[in-house]
N, C-alpha and C positions, 0 to 999 in steps of 0.2 A: 504493500499499500504506499509506504513512504516513498519508494522508488517512483512509483507512478505519479504521485503527487508532485515530486520534484521535477519530473519530466514535463508535467503539464504547466508548472509555474515557469519553467525555462522557455517552453514553447510560446506561452502567452506574452512573455516579456515582463511579467509581474516580478516585483522584487520579493513580495511576501504574500502569504495567504494566512489570514487569521481565522481560526475555526473556534466558534463559541458553542460550548456544550452546556445548555441550560439544566440538564439533569444532573450533571456532576459538578456544575458551577466552576468550570475550568475553561481556560483559553489556551489554545496552542497556536504559536506563531511558526509557520513553516517557511523556510527560506529556500531559495532557488538552488543553493548548494547541498541541499539534502538534510541540513540540520534543522532542529526545532527547539523551541523553548516553551515550557509548560508553566502556566500561572494558575494558581488557585489559592484558596484559604486566605491567609493574611498577606499574600504577595502584593507587590506593586507592579502593575502592568506598565511596561516600558518597551520601546523599540528605538533607542536613540539614533541608530543609523538612519532610520526613516523619518522619525518624528522627534528631532532633538527638543528637549525640554518637556515632552509629554510624559506625564506619570499619573496613574490613577489607581487608587486602592481597589483591590478586587472586591473588598466588602462594600464598596460604594456601588459597584456594577451590579452585584447580585443581592444587595440589601441584607447581608448577614451581620 
């Protein structure tokens, strides 16, 4: 799955794909190079390479 997603990101020209899972209250940022970053719980959602200065507490997103 990860390989297919990475290929799709590269083909589309996108730098990232953010997947929000409402059931698990987690967000995964998939990068075109095949790496990903998982956010949940008390994490702070950040992607400084794409959105410098942006940061949001996961608790504010999901209301926990």
